[in-house]
C-alpha positions as CSV (number, residue, x, y, z in Angstrom):
1,M,4.0,-18.6,-15.5
2,G,6.9,-17.0,-17.4
3,G,4.8,-14.2,-18.6
4,L,3.5,-13.0,-15.2
5,A,4.5,-9.7,-13.7
6,V,3.3,-10.7,-10.2
7,D,2.8,-14.2,-8.8
8,A,1.8,-14.4,-5.2
9,R,1.5,-17.8,-3.5
10,E,-0.2,-18.4,-0.1
11,L,1.0,-15.1,1.3
12,G,0.5,-14.7,5.1
13,K,1.6,-12.0,7.6
14,W,1.1,-12.1,11.3
15,Y,1.8,-9.5,13.9
16,V,2.1,-9.6,17.7
17,V,-0.2,-7.2,19.5
18,N,-0.2,-6.2,23.2
19,E,3.6,-6.4,23.3
20,N,3.8,-2.9,25.0
21,R,1.0,-3.9,27.4
22,F,3.0,-7.1,28.2
23,R,6.2,-5.1,28.9
24,S,4.6,-2.2,30.8
25,T,2.5,-4.3,33.2
26,L,5.1,-6.7,34.6
27,S,5.2,-4.7,37.8
28,E,1.4,-4.7,37.9
29,K,1.5,-8.4,37.6
30,L,3.9,-8.8,40.4
31,G,1.7,-6.5,42.5
32,R,-1.3,-8.6,41.8
33,M,0.6,-11.8,42.8
34,I,1.6,-10.2,46.1
35,T,-1.8,-8.7,47.0
36,A,-4.0,-11.4,45.6
37,P,-2.3,-14.7,45.9
38,L,-5.5,-16.6,45.3
39,R,-6.2,-14.9,42.0
40,R,-6.4,-17.4,39.2
41,S,-3.4,-17.4,37.0
42,A,-5.6,-17.5,33.9
43,D,-7.2,-14.3,35.0
44,A,-3.9,-12.6,35.5
45,E,-2.5,-13.8,32.2
46,R,-5.6,-12.5,30.4
47,Y,-4.3,-9.0,30.8
48,T,-0.6,-9.4,30.1
49,S,0.0,-12.1,27.5
50,P,0.8,-10.9,24.0
51,Q,-1.4,-12.1,21.2
52,A,-0.7,-12.7,17.5
53,I,-3.1,-11.8,14.7
54,W,-3.0,-12.7,11.0
55,A,-3.2,-9.5,8.9
56,L,-3.1,-11.7,5.8
57,R,-3.5,-15.5,5.3
58,H,-3.5,-17.8,2.3
59,V,-3.5,-14.9,-0.3
60,S,-2.7,-16.0,-3.8
61,F,-3.1,-14.2,-7.1
62,Q,-1.4,-13.5,-10.4
63,I,-1.2,-10.4,-12.6
64,E,0.0,-10.2,-16.2
65,P,2.0,-7.3,-17.5
66,G,-0.1,-4.3,-18.7
67,K,-3.0,-5.1,-16.3
68,I,-4.5,-3.1,-13.5
69,M,-5.8,-5.1,-10.5
70,G,-7.9,-3.4,-7.9
71,V,-7.6,-4.5,-4.3
72,I,-10.7,-3.7,-2.2
73,G,-12.0,-4.4,1.2
74,R,-12.9,-2.8,4.5
75,N,-10.4,-1.0,6.7
76,G,-8.3,-3.7,8.3
77,S,-8.9,-6.3,5.6
78,G,-5.2,-6.5,4.8
79,K,-5.0,-4.3,1.7
80,S,-2.1,-2.1,2.9
81,T,-0.3,-5.0,4.4
82,L,-0.4,-6.8,1.0
83,L,1.0,-3.8,-0.8
84,R,3.8,-3.3,1.8
85,I,4.8,-6.9,1.2
86,L,4.9,-6.4,-2.5
87,A,6.9,-3.2,-2.0
88,R,9.4,-5.2,0.2
89,I,8.8,-2.9,3.1
90,T,7.9,-5.9,5.2
91,S,8.5,-9.7,4.7
92,P,5.7,-12.3,4.6
93,T,5.5,-14.7,7.5
94,E,4.6,-17.4,5.1
95,G,4.2,-17.9,1.3
96,S,6.2,-16.3,-1.5
97,V,5.8,-13.6,-4.2
98,M,7.6,-13.2,-7.5
99,L,7.9,-9.7,-8.9
100,R,9.3,-9.3,-12.4
101,G,10.7,-5.9,-12.7
102,R,11.3,-2.8,-10.6
103,V,8.7,-1.7,-8.2
104,G,7.5,1.8,-7.6
105,A,5.2,2.3,-4.6
106,L,2.9,5.1,-3.5
107,L,1.6,3.7,-0.3
108,E,1.0,6.8,1.9
109,V,1.8,10.4,1.9
110,G,5.5,10.8,2.3
111,T,6.6,7.2,1.9
112,G,10.3,7.3,0.8
113,F,10.5,11.1,0.9
114,H,12.9,13.0,3.1
115,P,11.2,16.0,4.7
116,D,14.3,18.2,4.8
117,L,15.1,17.7,1.1
118,S,13.4,19.7,-1.7
119,G,10.9,18.3,-4.1
120,R,13.5,18.2,-6.8
121,E,16.0,16.3,-4.5
122,N,13.3,13.8,-3.5
123,I,12.6,13.1,-7.1
124,L,16.2,12.0,-7.5
125,L,16.1,10.1,-4.2
126,A,12.9,8.2,-5.2
127,G,14.4,7.3,-8.6
128,T,17.7,5.9,-7.2
129,M,15.8,3.9,-4.6
130,I,14.2,1.8,-7.4
131,G,17.5,1.4,-9.2
132,M,17.5,4.2,-11.8
133,T,20.6,6.2,-12.5
134,P,20.7,10.0,-11.9
135,R,20.8,10.5,-15.6
136,E,17.6,8.5,-16.1
137,V,15.8,10.4,-13.4
138,R,16.9,13.8,-14.8
139,R,15.5,12.8,-18.1
140,R,12.0,12.5,-16.6
141,E,12.3,15.4,-14.1
142,D,10.6,18.1,-16.1
143,E,7.7,15.8,-16.9
144,I,7.3,14.8,-13.3
145,I,7.3,18.5,-12.1
146,A,4.8,19.6,-14.7
147,F,2.4,16.8,-13.9
148,S,2.6,17.5,-10.1
149,E,1.7,21.2,-10.5
150,V,4.1,22.2,-7.8
151,E,6.6,24.0,-10.0
152,D,6.7,27.1,-7.8
153,F,7.7,25.0,-4.8
154,I,9.9,22.4,-6.3
155,D,13.1,23.7,-4.7
156,T,11.4,24.1,-1.2
157,P,11.8,21.3,1.4
158,V,8.8,19.1,1.2
159,K,8.1,19.4,5.0
160,H,6.6,22.8,4.1
161,Y,4.2,21.2,1.5
162,S,0.5,20.8,2.2
163,S,-0.8,17.3,2.1
164,G,-2.3,17.9,-1.4
165,M,1.0,19.2,-2.8
166,F,2.8,16.3,-1.2
167,M,0.5,13.8,-2.8
168,R,0.6,15.4,-6.2
169,L,4.4,15.2,-6.2
170,A,4.4,11.7,-4.8
171,F,2.0,10.4,-7.4
172,A,3.9,12.1,-10.2
173,V,7.1,10.5,-9.1
174,A,5.6,7.0,-8.8
175,A,3.8,7.3,-12.2
176,H,6.7,8.6,-14.2
177,L,9.7,6.8,-13.0
178,E,10.5,3.7,-14.9
179,A,9.2,0.9,-12.6
180,E,7.6,-2.0,-14.2
181,I,5.2,-2.6,-11.3
182,M,3.3,0.3,-9.7
183,L,1.6,0.0,-6.3
184,V,-0.9,2.7,-5.5
185,D,-2.7,2.9,-2.1
186,E,-5.7,5.3,-1.9
187,V,-3.9,7.9,-4.0
188,L,-7.2,9.4,-5.2
189,A,-8.3,10.2,-1.6
190,V,-6.3,13.4,-1.8
191,G,-6.5,16.1,-4.4
192,D,-9.2,17.9,-6.3
193,E,-11.4,16.4,-8.9
194,G,-9.3,17.6,-11.8
195,F,-6.2,16.1,-10.4
196,Q,-8.0,12.8,-9.7
197,R,-9.1,12.6,-13.3
198,K,-5.5,13.2,-14.4
199,C,-4.3,10.4,-12.0
200,K,-6.8,7.9,-13.4
201,A,-5.7,8.8,-17.0
202,K,-2.1,8.3,-16.1
203,I,-2.7,4.9,-14.5
204,R,-4.5,3.8,-17.7
205,E,-1.6,5.1,-19.8
206,T,0.8,3.3,-17.5
207,A,-0.9,0.0,-18.2
208,L,-1.1,0.6,-21.9
209,A,2.7,1.0,-21.9
210,G,2.9,-2.6,-20.5
211,R,3.4,-1.8,-16.9
212,T,1.5,-3.5,-14.1
213,V,-0.6,-1.6,-11.5
214,L,-2.1,-2.7,-8.1
215,F,-4.6,-0.1,-7.0
216,T,-6.4,0.0,-3.7
217,S,-9.3,2.3,-3.0
218,H,-12.6,2.6,-1.2
219,E,-13.9,4.6,-4.2
220,M,-15.7,1.9,-6.2
221,D,-16.3,4.1,-9.3
222,S,-12.6,4.5,-9.6
223,V,-12.0,0.8,-9.3
224,R,-14.7,0.1,-11.9
225,S,-13.3,2.7,-14.4
226,I,-9.7,1.7,-14.4
227,C,-9.2,-1.9,-13.2
228,H,-9.1,-5.0,-15.4
229,S,-9.5,-7.4,-12.5
230,C,-10.1,-7.3,-8.7
231,L,-9.2,-8.9,-5.4
232,L,-11.6,-8.6,-2.5
233,L,-10.1,-9.1,0.9
234,D,-11.9,-9.7,4.2
235,R,-10.1,-10.0,7.5
236,G,-6.9,-10.9,5.7
237,K,-8.3,-13.5,3.5
238,V,-9.5,-13.6,-0.1
239,L,-13.2,-13.3,-0.2
240,R,-13.4,-13.2,-4.0
241,Q,-11.2,-12.5,-7.0
242,G,-11.7,-12.1,-10.7
243,G,-14.1,-9.8,-12.5
244,V,-14.4,-6.2,-11.2
245,E,-18.2,-6.0,-11.2
246,E,-18.5,-9.3,-9.3
247,C,-16.0,-8.3,-6.6
248,V,-17.5,-4.8,-6.2
249,A,-21.0,-6.2,-5.9
250,E,-19.8,-8.7,-3.2
251,Y,-18.1,-5.9,-1.3
252,Q,-21.1,-3.7,-1.4
253,R,-23.3,-6.6,-0.2
254,S,-21.0,-7.2,2.7
255,L,-21.2,-3.5,3.7
256,A,-25.0,-3.5,3.4
257,A,-25.2,-6.6,5.6
258,S,-23.1,-5.1,8.4
């Protein structure tokens, strides 16, 4: 237990859906009550009552330092919700998670970046957000900029970046700042093949340095090539966890059966 980097226990997260529908149709409901007094209440409520859905339920896993765990599953399986909980962007409805060390997250293009700040200023912002001092960030700045390949635009506000430039800088920041736990959501979906290879190599290097990585992707070759273990989610629940090949095979079987 003491040696774990991540220890998640019975995590669950639920959201209320149809809230806007509930609020925007109160007048409609009143109209129906006036014009159709014999309408069954159950039929009226069917259109206006908010509903709750579990995005995650009973999710438990552990990761040791220096390991890369893949998180796979269909769209809507709960992958991004899980990473958002680990990044402390949202709180779990139930369960608990222990994270040992600072967390660096690359969850979507632009997360944590301010569009009106330059690339250089956003590097400093991202570092201070995970608890690094400005001096610590400056020490890694040249390395981050070189890796990102956006040197010519580093002092330009990032709102003028293309999505590829944005992603390259965001990954470089997440990979080079001194966070013990790195969360990466579909980072290899953007960028050319050469940059994708560089990202994979950097993720492996990160693990060899003793840092922990959670990596989500629909690209199974990437999961196979860099992950030590795997967690397969389906409709918010753990369908399988453990070996990468076993989880990938189960995932591909579920896709073929649909």
